[in-house]
C-alpha positions in Angstrom: -12.8 -18.9 13.6 -13.9 -17.6 10.1 -11.9 -19.3 7.3 -11.2 -17.7 4.0 -9.9 -19.7 1.0 -7.4 -17.9 -1.2 -6.5 -20.2 -4.0 -5.1 -23.4 -2.5 -4.6 -21.8 0.9 -6.7 -20.9 3.9 -6.6 -17.9 6.2 -8.3 -18.0 9.5 -9.0 -14.8 11.5 -10.3 -14.8 15.0 -10.9 -12.2 17.7 -12.0 -13.1 21.2 -14.3 -11.1 23.4 -11.2 -10.2 25.5 -9.4 -8.6 22.5 -7.0 -11.4 21.5 -6.5 -11.6 17.7 -5.2 -14.6 15.9 -4.3 -15.1 12.3 -3.6 -18.5 10.8 -2.3 -19.4 7.4 -2.8 -23.1 6.4 -3.3 -23.9 10.1 -0.1 -22.2 11.3 -0.3 -19.1 13.5 1.3 -16.2 11.6 0.2 -13.4 13.8 -1.2 -12.9 17.3 -1.9 -9.8 19.3 -4.3 -7.9 21.5 -6.5 -5.0 20.6 -10.0 -3.8 21.4 -10.5 -1.3 18.6 -8.8 -3.6 16.0 -5.3 -4.5 15.1 -3.3 -4.7 11.8 -1.0 -7.7 11.0 1.2 -8.4 8.1 3.1 -11.6 7.2 5.0 -12.9 4.2 4.7 -16.5 2.8 6.0 -18.3 -0.3 3.4 -19.4 -2.8 4.5 -21.0 -6.1 8.1 -19.8 -5.6 6.9 -16.1 -5.0 7.0 -14.0 -1.9 3.4 -13.0 -1.1 2.5 -10.4 1.5 -0.8 -10.8 3.4 -2.3 -8.0 5.5 -5.1 -8.7 8.0 -6.9 -5.8 9.5 -9.4 -6.3 12.3 -12.1 -3.8 12.9 -14.3 -3.3 15.9 -17.9 -4.4 15.5 -20.9 -5.8 17.4 -21.7 -8.6 18.1 -18.4 -9.8 16.5 -15.4 -8.2 14.9 -14.9 -7.6 11.2 -11.8 -8.0 9.2 -10.2 -7.2 5.8 -7.6 -9.4 4.2 -5.3 -8.2 1.4 -2.9 -10.2 -0.7 -0.1 -8.1 -2.1 -2.2 -5.0 -1.5 -5.4 -6.3 -3.2 -8.4 -7.0 -1.0 -9.4 -10.7 -1.2 -12.0 -10.5 1.7 -13.9 -7.9 3.6 -16.2 -9.1 6.3 
């Protein structure tokens, strides 16, 4: 599962060959779904007393999927 560090926090994004997508934030599952072409997930967490919105977009690719992570609308990772 690819792990991305965003400040003091980690985001893990994984897509299986069967289309299951899992997003973890600091080890806790925040989103889970199923999609072959790629899904979009959004979740809100509190960081330093502020509400932060993360968006994780999976995109189809070969041999593995690719994803984009945005924090409050700003891209922090594109793979």
